[in-house]
TIKOLZA-257521 format. One record per residue (C-alpha): residue number from 0; residue in one letter; chain; z, y, x. Coordinates in steps of 0.05 Angstrom, whole numbers. Each point is the difference from the previous one (the first is absolute). Layout:
# residues N
<NUM a A <Z Y X>>
...
//
This chain:
# residues 346
<0 x A <49 55 89>>
<1 x A <76 -5 -5>>
<2 x A <39 25 -61>>
<3 x A <46 38 47>>
<4 x A <-57 47 17>>
<5 x A <-19 18 -71>>
<6 x A <6 74 -17>>
<7 x A <50 -12 -56>>
<8 x A <74 14 -6>>
<9 x A <50 -39 43>>
<10 x A <33 -29 -63>>
<11 x A <-68 -26 -24>>
<12 x A <-14 -32 67>>
<13 x A <69 -31 0>>
<14 x A <-12 -29 -70>>
<15 x A <-67 -30 22>>
<16 x A <30 -32 61>>
<17 x A <61 -27 -38>>
<18 x A <-47 -31 -51>>
<19 x A <-39 -35 56>>
<20 x A <-61 46 2>>
<21 x A <-6 16 75>>
<22 x A <-75 9 5>>
<23 x A <-52 32 -46>>
<24 x A <-35 -66 -10>>
<25 x A <64 -31 -27>>
<26 x A <-6 41 -65>>
<27 x A <-72 22 -2>>
<28 x A <-19 -50 -54>>
<29 x A <59 15 -46>>
<30 x A <-2 42 -63>>
<31 x A <43 64 -2>>
<32 x A <44 -31 -55>>
<33 x A <13 -62 44>>
<34 x A <19 45 59>>
<35 x A <43 43 -45>>
<36 x A <38 -61 -24>>
<37 x A <13 -25 71>>
<38 x A <22 68 25>>
<39 x A <37 19 -64>>
<40 x A <-38 66 -6>>
<41 x A <-44 31 -53>>
<42 x A <-73 -21 -9>>
<43 x A <-22 71 18>>
<44 x A <39 -2 66>>
<45 x A <-29 -68 16>>
<46 x A <-71 23 -15>>
<47 x A <10 60 47>>
<48 x A <25 -45 55>>
<49 x A <-61 -45 -8>>
<50 x A <-46 60 0>>
<51 x A <29 25 65>>
<52 x A <-2 -70 30>>
<53 x A <-73 -9 -20>>
<54 x A <-19 67 31>>
<55 x A <39 -15 65>>
<56 x A <-32 -69 4>>
<57 x A <-70 30 -4>>
<58 x A <16 51 54>>
<59 x A <30 -54 44>>
<60 x A <-60 -45 -9>>
<61 x A <-49 57 15>>
<62 x A <38 17 64>>
<63 x A <1 -72 22>>
<64 x A <-74 -11 -15>>
<65 x A <-20 -69 22>>
<66 x A <50 -3 56>>
<67 x A <37 -58 -28>>
<68 x A <-63 -43 6>>
<69 x A <-13 19 72>>
<70 x A <37 -22 62>>
<71 x A <-11 -75 -4>>
<72 x A <32 -40 57>>
<73 x A <-26 -65 27>>
<74 x A <44 -62 1>>
<75 x A <-8 -3 76>>
<76 x A <28 71 6>>
<77 x A <58 -19 -45>>
<78 x A <16 -61 43>>
<79 x A <-3 40 64>>
<80 x A <44 54 -30>>
<81 x A <52 -51 -22>>
<82 x A <2 -32 69>>
<83 x A <7 66 36>>
<84 x A <53 30 -45>>
<85 x A <71 -15 24>>
<86 x A <51 -29 -48>>
<87 x A <72 21 -10>>
<88 x A <47 -49 32>>
<89 x A <61 -25 -38>>
<90 x A <38 -11 67>>
<91 x A <1 -74 -17>>
<92 x A <-53 -38 39>>
<93 x A <0 -60 -48>>
<94 x A <-9 46 -60>>
<95 x A <-54 40 35>>
<96 x A <-37 -65 15>>
<97 x A <-7 -22 -73>>
<98 x A <-19 71 -18>>
<99 x A <-58 -1 50>>
<100 x A <36 47 48>>
<101 x A <41 42 -48>>
<102 x A <-9 43 -63>>
<103 x A <-72 19 -8>>
<104 x A <-25 70 -15>>
<105 x A <-49 14 -56>>
<106 x A <37 -53 -41>>
<107 x A <57 -3 -51>>
<108 x A <53 -51 19>>
<109 x A <53 -20 -49>>
<110 x A <65 -29 29>>
<111 x A <50 -29 -49>>
<112 x A <63 -41 -1>>
<113 x A <71 -8 -24>>
<114 x A <54 53 12>>
<115 x A <27 -1 71>>
<116 x A <-60 -35 30>>
<117 x A <-19 61 42>>
<118 x A <-55 36 -38>>
<119 x A <28 70 13>>
<120 x A <15 -19 73>>
<121 x A <-73 -20 8>>
<122 x A <-23 64 -33>>
<123 x A <42 43 47>>
<124 x A <-25 -41 59>>
<125 x A <-72 13 -18>>
<126 x A <13 75 -10>>
<127 x A <24 2 72>>
<128 x A <-49 -49 32>>
<129 x A <-60 39 -27>>
<130 x A <20 54 49>>
<131 x A <-7 -44 62>>
<132 x A <-50 36 45>>
<133 x A <-72 -23 5>>
<134 x A <10 -17 74>>
<135 x A <51 -52 -22>>
<136 x A <-46 -31 -52>>
<137 x A <27 42 -57>>
<138 x A <-31 52 -46>>
<139 x A <40 61 22>>
<140 x A <4 20 -73>>
<141 x A <51 24 -51>>
<142 x A <29 -32 -62>>
<143 x A <12 18 -73>>
<144 x A <60 -36 -30>>
<145 x A <6 2 -76>>
<146 x A <70 -21 -21>>
<147 x A <9 -18 -73>>
<148 x A <67 -36 6>>
<149 x A <39 43 49>>
<150 x A <1 -57 51>>
<151 x A <-28 37 60>>
<152 x A <54 8 54>>
<153 x A <-13 55 51>>
<154 x A <55 -28 46>>
<155 x A <-35 -67 0>>
<156 x A <-67 34 14>>
<157 x A <32 34 60>>
<158 x A <27 -66 25>>
<159 x A <-68 -34 -6>>
<160 x A <-35 60 33>>
<161 x A <47 -5 60>>
<162 x A <-15 -75 5>>
<163 x A <-75 14 -3>>
<164 x A <4 48 59>>
<165 x A <42 -51 38>>
<166 x A <-53 -54 -12>>
<167 x A <-54 47 25>>
<168 x A <39 15 64>>
<169 x A <6 -75 13>>
<170 x A <-74 -10 -12>>
<171 x A <-20 34 65>>
<172 x A <-73 5 -22>>
<173 x A <-11 70 28>>
<174 x A <14 35 66>>
<175 x A <70 29 2>>
<176 x A <-23 72 -3>>
<177 x A <-40 -17 -63>>
<178 x A <60 -33 -32>>
<179 x A <44 60 15>>
<180 x A <-50 45 -36>>
<181 x A <-2 -50 -57>>
<182 x A <76 -4 -2>>
<183 x A <4 75 -14>>
<184 x A <-47 -8 -59>>
<185 x A <33 -64 -26>>
<186 x A <71 29 -2>>
<187 x A <39 -29 -59>>
<188 x A <5 69 -32>>
<189 x A <-76 9 4>>
<190 x A <-10 -68 -31>>
<191 x A <43 19 -60>>
<192 x A <-39 66 -6>>
<193 x A <-64 -40 -7>>
<194 x A <24 -37 -62>>
<195 x A <-15 41 -63>>
<196 x A <52 -22 -51>>
<197 x A <-8 7 -75>>
<198 x A <54 -19 -50>>
<199 x A <-26 -12 -70>>
<200 x A <45 -11 -61>>
<201 x A <-49 -19 -56>>
<202 x A <-66 -34 -10>>
<203 x A <-32 67 -18>>
<204 x A <23 29 66>>
<205 x A <-26 -62 36>>
<206 x A <-69 6 -32>>
<207 x A <-3 76 11>>
<208 x A <18 -9 74>>
<209 x A <-52 -54 11>>
<210 x A <-52 44 -33>>
<211 x A <21 56 48>>
<212 x A <-4 -42 63>>
<213 x A <-73 10 14>>
<214 x A <12 75 6>>
<215 x A <62 -11 43>>
<216 x A <-35 -49 47>>
<217 x A <-60 47 5>>
<218 x A <49 51 29>>
<219 x A <35 -53 44>>
<220 x A <-59 -41 26>>
<221 x A <43 -39 50>>
<222 x A <35 -37 -57>>
<223 x A <-18 -74 10>>
<224 x A <46 -36 -48>>
<225 x A <27 11 -71>>
<226 x A <60 -42 -20>>
<227 x A <25 -5 -72>>
<228 x A <71 -29 -4>>
<229 x A <-4 -27 -52>>
<230 x A <-62 6 -42>>
<231 x A <37 -38 -55>>
<232 x A <65 36 -13>>
<233 x A <-20 52 -52>>
<234 x A <-49 -47 -35>>
<235 x A <53 -52 -18>>
<236 x A <39 43 -47>>
<237 x A <-11 44 -61>>
<238 x A <-68 -31 -15>>
<239 x A <-10 -24 -72>>
<240 x A <-76 12 4>>
<241 x A <-24 -53 49>>
<242 x A <-73 22 -9>>
<243 x A <20 69 24>>
<244 x A <36 -31 60>>
<245 x A <-61 -41 18>>
<246 x A <-45 61 -4>>
<247 x A <47 42 43>>
<248 x A <7 -55 53>>
<249 x A <-75 -12 1>>
<250 x A <-14 74 11>>
<251 x A <52 4 54>>
<252 x A <-27 -61 36>>
<253 x A <-71 27 -1>>
<254 x A <25 66 29>>
<255 x A <37 -35 56>>
<256 x A <-61 -43 17>>
<257 x A <-42 63 4>>
<258 x A <51 33 46>>
<259 x A <-1 -59 47>>
<260 x A <-75 -1 4>>
<261 x A <-14 75 2>>
<262 x A <53 16 53>>
<263 x A <-3 -66 40>>
<264 x A <75 -11 -9>>
<265 x A <45 -58 -21>>
<266 x A <34 -1 -67>>
<267 x A <61 -45 -5>>
<268 x A <31 -12 -68>>
<269 x A <69 -32 -2>>
<270 x A <12 -41 -63>>
<271 x A <58 -33 -35>>
<272 x A <4 -70 -31>>
<273 x A <9 -24 -71>>
<274 x A <7 -66 -37>>
<275 x A <-62 -31 -31>>
<276 x A <-3 -61 -44>>
<277 x A <-48 -48 34>>
<278 x A <-11 -74 -15>>
<279 x A <64 -7 -41>>
<280 x A <47 37 46>>
<281 x A <16 71 24>>
<282 x A <-26 17 69>>
<283 x A <5 62 44>>
<284 x A <-63 40 4>>
<285 x A <-19 71 21>>
<286 x A <10 53 -55>>
<287 x A <-51 39 -41>>
<288 x A <-40 -60 -27>>
<289 x A <-64 -37 14>>
<290 x A <-47 60 -8>>
<291 x A <38 38 54>>
<292 x A <-8 -58 49>>
<293 x A <-74 17 4>>
<294 x A <13 73 19>>
<295 x A <14 -12 74>>
<296 x A <-43 -25 57>>
<297 x A <56 -42 31>>
<298 x A <63 -29 -30>>
<299 x A <59 -22 44>>
<300 x A <61 -35 -29>>
<301 x A <66 2 37>>
<302 x A <48 -57 -14>>
<303 x A <60 -38 26>>
<304 x A <-7 -69 31>>
<305 x A <72 -21 9>>
<306 x A <32 56 41>>
<307 x A <-66 23 29>>
<308 x A <-48 53 -26>>
<309 x A <-74 -18 -8>>
<310 x A <-63 39 -18>>
<311 x A <-57 -35 -36>>
<312 x A <-72 25 -8>>
<313 x A <-9 -13 -74>>
<314 x A <-67 36 -9>>
<315 x A <-52 30 47>>
<316 x A <-76 2 4>>
<317 x A <1 -7 75>>
<318 x A <66 -35 19>>
<319 x A <16 -73 -11>>
<320 x A <64 -19 -37>>
<321 x A <55 -8 52>>
<322 x A <74 9 10>>
<323 x A <39 30 58>>
<324 x A <75 10 13>>
<325 x A <29 69 15>>
<326 x A <68 31 10>>
<327 x A <33 65 -20>>
<328 x A <40 22 61>>
<329 x A <37 63 22>>
<330 x A <-66 21 33>>
<331 x A <-41 -13 -62>>
<332 x A <-50 -54 -17>>
<333 x A <-6 -52 56>>
<334 x A <-19 -73 13>>
<335 x A <48 -48 -32>>
<336 x A <61 -19 42>>
<337 x A <-17 -75 -3>>
<338 x A <-71 13 24>>
<339 x A <26 42 58>>
<340 x A <45 -57 20>>
<341 x A <-59 -48 -1>>
<342 x A <-41 46 44>>
<343 x A <57 7 51>>
<344 x A <7 -76 3>>
<345 x A <-74 -8 15>>
//
């Protein structure tokens, strides 16, 4: 059971979340005095919170029964499901190829890189491409875009949406009458209406929102991607207690993994870079530390190679390590200019 559903005051729930206690199990083994110290409240108030939590946990367990043990799925069914489920294209064929066809649903994919490499551009591209109709090989879904930095540009989203419709018109995969019906649905204004935008200004807001997403997605079942841009921003400042930060990040990562699995959607986390001292020198690495690197299913690093942008599969249980060039154009993410020239020459 989530802390956000406990029948306690809003201020008490806020203190629990801010201290890193997002689920009942995260503080079930603590003493009231320990919880009181973490929340900066009296021992009596902490004891009452734990009493309510214990009672709610028993009720939740009784209602669930043995349901969590049931519902086993065979590995064959899992493989068939993965093969049948379409991926979200990045609009760059080379990048899609190393990703096995695009961004996979039911997984958490972390994409990180230096400023200006195109992380936000890729995030906006995915928020639009997830809406490509099923008849065109898309998911026909909607997107949630969580903006922690204020970097989302609605004008840019409109520009990429217009380019997406233009690409579909050139595809010619359907009869003209079908495309005309699709064109009405895929109007740029409609595409923007299908992106649910949340602006968060602190780590407590970020955690509270992610804890609320299961309820929101239950009410908007056609959401097929959640993008956090960036997952890092509010966790790189004002943190003297690194143990608290690790606990908060761990709880958030588990919540996002559960969302991806329960709702069969893609979670994309955009990350920043930092300097790390490795083998006698400082090297660029993705932020949030080594423990965070295990929180995602796939990790993609974006980097510069001369004047050209590249994406590298740094970690994945199913994809081999590989690199691919890509470009950020007026139409959005596309194949690299040099690769397009090579294709034309062939």
